N, CA, C and O of each residue as an XYZ file, in Angstrom:
416
protein
N     -27.000     -9.517    -48.782
C     -26.003     -8.303    -48.493
C     -26.164     -7.495    -46.918
O     -25.348     -7.008    -46.136
N     -27.291     -7.607    -46.923
C     -27.975     -7.078    -45.270
C     -27.115     -7.571    -44.381
O     -26.277     -6.990    -43.692
N     -27.470     -8.971    -44.479
C     -26.766     -9.804    -43.219
C     -25.579    -10.045    -43.403
O     -25.030    -10.452    -42.379
N     -24.796     -9.954    -44.460
C     -23.238     -9.566    -44.264
C     -22.809     -8.396    -43.362
O     -21.926     -8.528    -42.514
N     -23.555     -7.098    -43.608
C     -23.275     -5.866    -42.755
C     -23.444     -6.022    -41.741
O     -22.707     -5.349    -41.020
N     -24.458     -6.954    -41.009
C     -25.198     -6.864    -39.698
C     -23.987     -7.878    -38.914
O     -23.728     -7.913    -37.711
N     -23.486     -8.509    -39.803
C     -22.603     -9.577    -38.801
C     -21.616     -8.824    -38.792
O     -21.109     -8.982    -37.681
N     -20.814     -7.823    -39.575
C     -19.868     -7.460    -39.663
C     -19.579     -6.169    -38.560
O     -18.540     -6.004    -37.920
N     -20.708     -5.377    -38.532
C     -21.372     -4.241    -37.669
C     -21.083     -5.070    -36.162
O     -20.303     -4.622    -35.322
N     -21.890     -6.414    -35.978
C     -21.926     -7.125    -34.731
C     -20.144     -7.600    -34.514
O     -19.650     -7.666    -33.388
N     -19.554     -7.819    -35.458
C     -18.277     -8.171    -34.786
C     -17.361     -7.017    -34.779
O     -16.258     -7.145    -34.249
N     -17.754     -5.774    -35.381
C     -17.062     -4.570    -35.284
C     -17.061     -4.331    -33.455
O     -16.262     -4.116    -32.543
N     -18.358     -4.511    -33.657
C     -19.114     -3.902    -32.127
C     -18.480     -4.883    -30.644
O     -18.247     -4.485    -29.503
N     -18.378     -5.926    -31.102
C     -17.511     -6.800    -30.223
C     -15.915     -6.509    -30.033
O     -15.272     -6.658    -28.994
N     -15.489     -6.103    -31.168
C     -13.911     -5.961    -31.063
C     -14.038     -4.722    -30.452
O     -13.009     -4.611    -29.786
N     -14.690     -3.761    -30.304
C     -14.326     -2.497    -29.851
C     -14.950     -2.723    -28.230
O     -14.573     -1.945    -27.354
N     -15.808     -3.703    -27.942
C     -16.064     -3.979    -26.602
C     -14.863     -4.489    -25.572
O     -14.510     -4.132    -24.448
N     -14.516     -5.269    -26.298
C     -13.396     -6.183    -25.877
C     -11.798     -4.825    -25.768
O     -10.973     -4.748    -24.858
N     -11.858     -4.239    -26.641
C     -10.726     -3.443    -26.583
C     -10.826     -2.490    -25.318
O      -9.962     -2.355    -24.452
N     -12.075     -1.848    -25.390
C     -12.676     -1.004    -24.204
C     -12.527     -1.380    -22.917
O     -11.938     -0.633    -22.136
N     -13.169     -2.896    -22.409
C     -13.236     -3.019    -21.448
C     -11.552     -3.468    -21.113
O     -11.147     -3.087    -20.015
N     -10.940     -3.949    -21.651
C      -9.250     -4.165    -21.196
C      -8.753     -3.125    -21.104
O      -7.880     -3.200    -20.239
N      -8.846     -1.599    -21.756
C      -8.414     -0.769    -21.332
C      -8.883     -0.103    -19.880
O      -8.084      0.532    -19.192
N     -10.383     -0.337    -19.459
C     -10.781      0.015    -18.202
C     -10.191     -0.529    -17.354
O      -9.546      0.064    -16.489
N     -10.335     -2.043    -17.473
C      -9.491     -3.096    -16.666
C      -7.842     -2.253    -16.200
O      -7.481     -1.897    -15.078
N      -7.242     -2.155    -17.277
C      -5.990     -1.941    -17.000
C      -5.688     -0.395    -16.543
O      -4.660     -0.137    -15.916
N      -6.560      0.535    -16.860
C      -6.646      1.642    -15.923
C      -7.039      1.531    -14.461
O      -6.596      2.323    -13.629
N      -7.777      0.659    -14.184
C      -8.143      0.297    -12.757
C      -7.211     -0.342    -11.986
O      -7.109     -0.077    -10.788
N      -6.515     -1.158    -12.531
C      -5.186     -1.875    -11.757
C      -4.388     -0.611    -12.101
O      -4.260     -0.338    -10.908
N      -3.888      0.168    -12.571
C      -3.021      0.999    -12.587
C      -3.246      2.034    -11.639
O      -2.283      2.676    -11.218
N      -4.673      2.329    -11.164
C      -5.017      3.368    -10.443
C      -4.798      2.516     -8.636
O      -4.623      3.270     -7.679
N      -4.835      1.205     -8.442
C      -4.893      0.460     -7.582
C      -3.224      0.336     -7.300
O      -2.813      0.223     -6.145
N      -2.533      0.359     -8.168
C      -1.314      0.083     -7.421
C      -0.566      0.939     -6.697
O       0.395      0.471     -6.087
N      -0.821      2.203     -6.626
C      -0.286      3.285     -5.746
C      -0.127      3.056     -4.764
O       0.940      3.247     -4.181
N      -1.369      2.463     -4.154
C      -2.240      2.461     -3.054
C      -1.646      1.032     -2.112
O      -1.579      0.805     -0.904
N      -1.356      0.421     -3.076
C      -1.292     -1.086     -2.337
C       0.380     -1.533     -2.724
O       0.850     -2.392     -1.979
N       1.066     -1.137     -3.557
C       2.335     -1.252     -3.733
C       3.210     -0.812     -2.709
O       2.925      0.252     -2.159
N       4.337     -1.502     -2.310
C       5.125     -1.018     -1.462
C       5.422     -2.058     -0.590
O       5.034     -3.198     -0.849
N       6.256     -1.732      0.713
C       6.455     -2.801      1.190
C       6.461     -2.062      3.065
O       7.079     -1.000      3.138
N       6.010     -2.433      4.050
C       5.990     -2.207      5.565
C       7.425     -2.070      6.163
O       8.270     -2.922      5.887
N       7.730     -0.968      7.011
C       8.798     -1.210      7.579
C       8.814     -0.525      8.996
O       7.791     -0.059      9.499
N       9.771     -0.505      9.466
C       9.858     -0.287     11.079
C      10.406      1.213     11.078
O      11.094      1.628     10.146
N      10.076      1.967     12.131
C      11.146      3.104     12.137
C      10.625      3.665     13.318
O       9.540      3.414     13.842
N      11.730      4.654     13.784
C      11.415      5.610     14.953
C      12.449      6.657     15.064
O      13.649      6.661     14.789
N      11.465      7.740     15.652
C      12.321      9.197     15.387
C      11.715      9.691     16.707
O      10.797      9.259     17.404
N      12.630     10.859     16.825
C      12.485     11.884     18.200
C      11.622     13.127     18.083
O      12.015     13.934     17.241
N      10.672     13.401     18.670
C       9.749     14.372     18.371
C       9.057     14.845     19.844
O       8.385     14.062     20.516
N       9.299     16.116     20.205
C       8.918     16.904     21.510
C       9.433     15.923     22.881
O       8.658     15.831     23.834
N      10.473     15.367     22.909
C      10.812     14.664     24.147
C      10.042     13.257     24.215
O       9.773     12.664     25.259
N       9.742     12.839     22.936
C       9.196     11.284     22.669
C       9.960     10.782     21.851
O      10.527     11.339     20.911
N      10.020      9.326     22.291
C      10.604      8.636     20.577
C       9.498      8.012     20.130
O       8.909      7.285     20.930
N       8.980      8.157     18.777
C       7.873      7.993     18.228
C       8.415      6.492     17.215
O       9.259      6.295     16.340
N       7.444      5.713     17.891
C       7.871      4.326     16.943
C       6.879      3.846     16.165
O       5.919      3.336     16.741
N       6.892      3.893     14.961
C       6.026      3.803     13.764
C       6.089      2.835     12.677
O       7.219      2.742     12.199
N       5.046      1.952     12.052
C       5.493      1.309     10.737
C       4.923      1.914      9.625
O       3.766      2.313      9.755
N       5.375      2.037      8.766
C       5.465      2.832      7.807
C       5.392      1.815      6.515
O       6.030      0.779      6.328
N       4.389      2.461      5.673
C       4.621      1.651      3.957
C       5.206      2.613      3.031
O       4.571      3.647      2.829
N       6.410      2.419      2.387
C       6.780      3.060      1.521
C       6.824      2.790      0.116
O       6.885      1.576     -0.082
N       6.815      3.448     -0.892
C       6.732      2.811     -2.313
C       7.856      1.633     -2.751
O       8.773      1.563     -1.932
N       7.914      1.142     -3.341
C       8.938      0.239     -3.985
C      10.107      0.838     -4.018
O      11.168      0.254     -3.798
N       9.972      2.293     -4.353
C      11.913      2.827     -4.566
C      12.076      3.066     -3.365
O      13.215      3.433     -3.077
N      11.120      2.970     -2.277
C      12.042      3.496     -1.079
C      11.670      4.861     -0.849
O      11.738      5.162      0.343
N      11.219      5.978     -1.774
C      11.269      7.186     -1.687
C       9.990      8.036     -1.035
O      10.065      8.974     -0.240
N       8.685      7.374     -1.660
C       7.276      8.057     -1.271
C       6.632      7.268      0.238
O       6.641      6.040      0.327
N       6.240      7.913      1.059
C       5.348      7.417      1.881
C       4.747      7.411      1.535
O       4.498      8.265      0.684
N       3.496      5.957      2.006
C       2.209      5.807      1.694
C       1.380      6.013      2.691
O       0.476      6.848      2.707
N       1.760      5.022      3.811
C       1.021      4.737      4.736
C       1.896      5.061      6.411
O       3.113      4.912      6.518
N       1.258      5.381      7.251
C       2.062      5.531      8.596
C       1.477      4.982      9.708
O       0.625      5.818     10.011
N       1.400      3.833     10.721
C       0.537      3.789     11.666
C       1.705      4.021     13.192
O       2.770      3.467     13.464
N       1.178      4.718     13.675
C       1.791      5.094     15.085
C       1.877      3.603     16.418
O       0.920      3.223     17.092
N       2.984      3.155     16.450
C       2.891      2.500     17.823
C       3.131      2.692     18.889
O       2.822      1.950     19.821
N       3.612      3.521     18.950
C       3.741      3.805     20.839
C       4.738      5.280     20.564
O       5.479      5.371     19.585
N       4.585      6.474     21.704
C       5.529      7.629     21.603
C       5.943      7.389     23.496
O       5.354      7.625     24.551
N       7.041      6.905     23.167
C       8.214      6.618     24.480
C       8.492      7.818     25.113
O       9.275      8.461     24.414
N       8.184      8.417     26.158
C       8.912      9.683     26.855
C      10.169      9.220     26.947
O      10.470      8.136     27.449
N      11.096     10.192     26.368
C      12.274      9.985     26.488
C      12.880     10.155     28.054
O      14.038      9.767     28.202
N      12.331     10.591     28.988
C      12.805     10.720     30.237
C      12.010      9.725     31.533
O      11.821      9.912     32.735
N      11.706      8.687     30.641
C      10.878      7.593     31.685
C      11.711      6.868     31.930
O      12.455      6.399     31.069
N      11.809      6.506     33.633
C      12.916      5.697     33.718
C      12.603      4.585     33.075
O      13.667      3.992     32.901
N      11.867      4.072     32.698
C      11.837      2.578     31.956
C      11.874      2.776     30.554
O      11.251      2.034     29.796
N      12.473      3.604     30.209
C      12.496      3.882     28.638
C      12.948      2.835     27.864
O      12.145      2.413     27.031
N      14.497      2.084     27.955
C      14.834      1.197     27.447
C      13.660      0.116     26.929
O      13.154      0.019     25.810
N      13.387     -0.731     28.257
C      12.522     -1.505     28.312
C      11.132     -1.215     27.064
O      10.784     -1.872     26.083
N      10.682     -0.113     27.585
C       9.125      0.333     26.788
C       9.541      0.495     25.057
O       8.872      0.093     24.106
N      10.599      1.073     25.033
C      11.119      1.448     23.419
C      11.545     -0.329     22.939
O      11.056     -0.793     21.909
N      12.303     -1.011     23.654
C      12.024     -2.307     22.969
C      10.873     -3.099     22.902
O      10.814     -4.121     22.217
N       9.920     -2.652     23.612
C       8.823     -3.601     23.494
C       7.817     -2.969     22.360
O       6.947     -3.607     21.767
N       7.990     -2.184     22.262
C       7.223     -0.898     20.778
C       7.765     -1.363     19.733
O       7.072     -1.646     18.756
N       9.305     -1.555     19.741
C      10.168     -1.980     18.264
C       9.726     -3.235     18.262
O       9.545     -3.665     17.122
N       9.452     -4.087     19.246
C       8.734     -5.897     18.692
C       7.613     -5.763     18.661
O       7.048     -6.826     18.406
N       6.898     -4.860     18.814
C       5.244     -5.159     18.385
C       5.375     -4.362     16.996
O       4.777     -4.909     16.069
N       6.014     -3.231     16.696
C       6.049     -2.780     15.410
C       6.326     -3.683     14.465
O       5.763     -3.652     13.371
N       7.551     -4.909     14.906
C       7.925     -5.735     13.776
C       6.929     -6.552     13.371
O       6.750     -6.955     12.222
N       6.185     -6.825     14.476
C       5.051     -8.015     14.550
C       3.942     -7.255     13.814
O       3.166     -8.045     13.276
N       3.603     -5.882     13.608
C       2.798     -5.315     12.889
C       2.937     -5.136     11.491
O       1.921     -5.130     10.796
N       4.180     -4.972     10.930
C       4.544     -4.732      9.722
C       4.768     -6.408      9.145
O       4.579     -6.663      7.956
N       5.138     -7.355     10.017
C       5.110     -8.578      9.135
C       3.769     -8.936      8.773
O       3.480     -9.506      7.721
N       2.695     -8.482      9.949
C       1.381     -9.000      9.612
C       0.812     -8.070      8.418
O       0.204     -8.665      7.528
N       0.925     -6.933      8.334
C       0.736     -6.195      6.994
C       1.136     -6.502      5.852
O       0.474     -6.495      4.814
N       2.489     -6.849      6.030
C       3.121     -7.422      4.752
C       2.358     -8.592      4.382
O       2.041     -8.679      3.195
N       1.935     -9.686      5.332
C       1.292    -10.769      4.909
C       0.035    -10.579      4.208
O      -0.418    -11.480      3.502
N      -0.516     -9.545      4.344
C      -2.043     -9.321      3.747
C      -1.984     -8.752      2.751
O      -2.985     -8.593      2.052
N      -0.690     -8.256      2.396
C      -0.734     -7.901      0.832
C      -0.745     -8.710     -0.503
O      -0.430     -9.900     -0.537
N      -1.107     -8.032     -1.547
C      -1.520     -9.669     -2.465
C      -0.143     -9.880     -3.133
O       0.050    -10.860     -3.852
């Protein structure tokens, strides 16, 4: 009779362990999703006389900004503005593609 109780307790402890470890794994992966989920996109905006070219990571719904990297700040009065802006945009597109390719 004691042996049956021991086996039942061990089986119950095993079930509890499996359930708890599964919950911990799910919580851990749920916490990792906001930081890693999303897509990288190229953007530019004017600020203080410069055009800032950035690569942004936005949430899957496109609403929340997750991360942002400045690629270049091109002075708007620079005589080579067009060439500098186009070069910065090309670099930003390459960087966005690289970042996106590294996503799981």
